[in-house]
C-alpha positions as CSV (number, residue, x, y, z in Angstrom):
1,X,34.5,29.1,104.3
2,X,33.5,28.2,107.8
3,X,30.6,27.4,109.3
4,X,30.0,27.1,112.4
5,X,27.5,23.6,113.4
6,X,25.7,24.0,116.7
7,X,23.3,21.0,117.7
8,X,20.5,21.7,119.2
9,X,18.2,19.0,118.6
10,X,18.3,15.6,118.2
11,X,15.1,12.6,118.3
12,X,14.7,9.7,116.3
13,X,13.7,11.6,113.3
14,X,15.3,14.4,113.1
15,X,18.3,16.7,113.5
16,X,18.5,20.4,114.4
17,X,21.1,22.8,114.0
18,X,22.0,26.5,114.6
19,X,25.0,27.4,111.8
20,X,26.6,30.5,111.8
21,X,29.3,31.4,108.9
22,X,30.3,34.6,107.9
23,X,28.0,34.5,103.8
24,X,25.1,33.3,102.8
25,X,27.0,31.6,100.6
26,X,28.8,29.6,102.5
27,X,25.5,28.3,104.5
28,X,24.3,27.6,100.9
29,X,27.3,25.4,100.2
30,X,26.6,23.4,103.9
31,X,23.4,22.9,103.0
32,X,24.3,21.4,99.6
33,X,26.7,19.4,100.8
34,X,24.8,17.7,103.8
35,X,21.3,17.6,100.6
36,X,24.6,15.2,98.1
37,X,25.0,13.0,101.5
38,X,21.9,11.6,101.0
39,X,20.3,10.1,98.6
40,X,16.5,10.8,98.7
41,X,16.3,14.3,97.9
42,X,18.5,15.1,101.7
43,X,15.9,13.7,103.2
44,X,14.2,17.4,104.2
45,X,17.8,18.7,104.7
46,X,16.9,22.6,104.8
47,X,18.2,26.2,106.6
48,X,15.5,28.8,107.2
49,X,15.8,31.7,109.0
50,X,18.5,33.2,107.7
51,X,19.5,35.9,109.0
52,X,22.7,38.5,109.2
53,X,23.5,39.5,113.0
54,X,23.3,43.1,114.2
55,X,27.3,43.4,113.4
56,X,26.2,42.3,109.9
57,X,29.2,40.7,110.4
58,X,27.9,37.1,110.3
59,X,25.4,34.9,108.9
60,X,22.7,32.8,111.1
61,X,20.3,30.3,110.5
62,X,18.8,27.0,111.6
63,X,19.6,23.4,109.7
64,X,17.1,20.5,110.0
65,X,17.2,17.4,108.0
66,X,14.9,14.5,108.6
67,X,17.0,10.9,110.0
68,X,14.9,8.2,108.0
69,X,12.8,9.5,104.3
70,X,10.4,7.0,105.9
């Protein structure tokens, strides 16, 4: 299952992306991978606003992660 990740914004403190996938499960698996990449609970990593597009074929979500645990 492929998750398409499009960077929306990146600052010195945070990264925001729009994710698209065929299933919500694929989104959650990608989120879990991101959390495992960082030792401190994923630096506030989260997927939110999960919703199906009007066709029902894709799932969209917003992704956010802090770039530091400070």
